[in-house]
C-alpha positions in Angstrom: 141.8 123.2 145.1 143.9 121.5 147.9 141.1 122.1 150.3 138.5 120.4 147.8 140.7 117.6 147.2 140.9 116.9 151.1 137.3 117.1 151.3 136.6 114.6 148.8 139.3 112.4 150.2 138.0 112.6 153.8 134.4 111.7 152.4 135.6 109.0 150.4 138.4 107.3 152.5 137.8 108.9 155.7 139.7 111.7 158.1 142.5 109.3 159.0 143.5 107.8 155.6 146.9 108.0 154.2 146.1 109.9 151.2 144.5 112.3 153.4 147.4 112.8 155.4 149.4 113.4 152.4 147.0 116.1 151.1 146.9 117.8 154.5 150.9 117.7 154.5 151.0 119.2 150.9 148.7 122.3 151.9 150.5 122.7 155.3 154.0 123.1 153.2 152.2 125.5 150.4 150.6 127.7 153.5 153.9 127.8 155.0 156.7 128.1 152.5 154.8 130.0 149.6 151.7 131.9 151.2 153.0 132.9 154.7 150.0 131.4 156.3 151.8 130.0 159.3 148.8 129.5 162.2 147.0 127.5 159.2 150.2 125.5 158.4 150.8 124.8 162.1 147.1 123.1 162.3 147.6 121.3 159.1 151.1 119.6 159.7 150.0 118.9 163.2 147.2 116.8 161.8 149.4 115.3 159.2 151.9 114.3 161.7 148.9 112.4 163.9 147.7 110.6 160.7 151.2 109.4 160.2 152.2 108.6 163.4 149.0 106.6 163.6 149.5 104.7 160.4 153.1 104.1 160.4 154.8 105.1 163.3 157.7 107.2 164.7 160.0 106.5 161.9 157.8 107.1 159.1 159.5 108.8 156.1 157.0 111.4 155.9 157.5 112.8 158.9 160.7 114.5 158.1 158.8 117.0 155.9 156.1 117.8 158.5 158.6 118.2 161.5 160.7 120.5 159.3 157.5 122.4 158.1 156.9 122.9 161.9 160.3 123.9 162.8 159.9 126.8 160.2 156.4 127.5 161.1 157.3 127.9 164.9 160.6 129.8 163.8 158.1 132.5 161.9 155.5 132.6 164.9 158.6 133.6 167.1 157.6 130.3 169.2 161.2 129.0 169.9 160.3 126.3 172.3 158.1 124.8 170.2 160.8 124.8 167.3 163.3 123.5 169.7 160.7 120.7 170.7 160.2 119.6 167.2 164.1 120.0 166.5 164.3 117.4 169.0 161.5 115.4 167.6 163.3 115.7 164.2 166.9 114.6 165.9 165.1 111.7 167.4 163.3 110.5 164.0 166.9 110.6 162.3 168.6 108.6 164.9 166.1 106.1 164.7 165.9 106.1 160.9 169.7 105.6 161.0 169.1 103.0 163.4 166.8 101.2 161.6 168.9 101.2 158.6 172.0 99.6 160.3 170.0 96.8 160.9 169.1 96.1 157.5 171.2 93.4 155.9 173.4 95.1 152.9 172.9 94.0 149.5 176.5 92.8 149.4 176.2 90.6 152.3 175.6 87.2 152.1 171.9 87.1 153.2 172.4 83.7 155.6 175.5 85.5 157.6 172.9 87.1 160.2 171.3 83.6 160.8 172.2 82.1 164.1 170.0 79.9 166.5 168.8 82.7 168.0 167.9 84.4 164.7 166.1 81.4 163.3 163.8 81.0 166.1 163.1 84.7 166.0 162.4 84.3 162.3 160.1 81.3 163.1 157.9 83.2 165.4 157.6 85.6 163.1 156.6 83.1 160.2 154.1 82.0 162.6 152.6 85.2 163.2 152.6 86.3 159.8 151.0 82.9 159.0 148.1 83.7 161.4 147.8 87.2 159.8 147.4 85.6 156.5 144.6 82.9 157.6 143.1 85.8 159.3 143.2 87.7 155.9 142.0 85.0 153.7 138.9 84.8 155.7 138.4 88.5 155.8 138.7 89.0 152.4 137.3 85.6 150.9 135.0 87.6 148.4 137.6 89.7 147.2 140.1 86.7 146.4 137.1 84.6 145.1 136.2 87.6 142.8 140.1 87.9 141.3 140.1 84.0 140.7 142.6 83.3 143.6 142.1 79.9 144.6 140.9 80.6 148.1 141.6 76.9 149.8 145.2 76.9 148.4 148.0 76.7 150.9 150.4 78.3 148.2 147.8 81.2 148.0 150.3 83.9 148.3 152.7 82.1 145.6 149.4 82.2 143.2 148.6 86.0 144.4 152.3 86.8 143.4 152.0 85.3 140.1 149.2 87.5 138.9 151.2 90.7 140.6 151.5 91.9 136.7 147.8 92.0 136.2 146.7 93.9 139.6 149.8 95.8 139.7 150.6 94.6 143.3 154.1 95.1 144.7 155.2 92.5 147.4 158.8 93.9 147.3 160.3 96.4 149.4 161.6 96.8 152.8 159.0 96.2 156.0 161.0 98.8 158.1 161.6 101.6 156.1 159.6 103.7 154.2 161.5 105.5 151.2 158.7 108.2 149.8 156.3 110.3 151.4 153.8 110.1 148.3 153.6 106.0 148.9 154.1 105.5 152.4 156.7 103.0 152.0 
């Protein structure tokens, strides 16, 4: 059943889509933990890792499952050098995740405390890049915006879209640097 789901997702979404990677990782876990099909699990985990790295980068939360799974696979296969390699990758991943967590402002801190002249300049540059990206998306997805009755020429288009959030079930919240769930990618 998992293989069939993967085939369908690959056909509809492409072989490197997040949903494909998620299903591949789930099948790898099934092979690894429930069926003792370690060689097949290895190939699936490696594919899932590659998809995750390409889509989300080296700090993606879902990599934890694949790295832990690969460690178990290599332990069961007696390939201790690869097991240690993935332990090292997991350790690096853990440290990077912790480092990113430390960079996020805490909920209890005053959100303006961290702003100094350098941070404001950095935020301004980021804002400009984001606005350029928004303009590119506006052009690229003009027909979609129009079909959703979003005022395409409105400079406050993002505000218009957020007021329609409930209608289209779009989530604009969350952190841009940390993902919390393998199943959602965020």
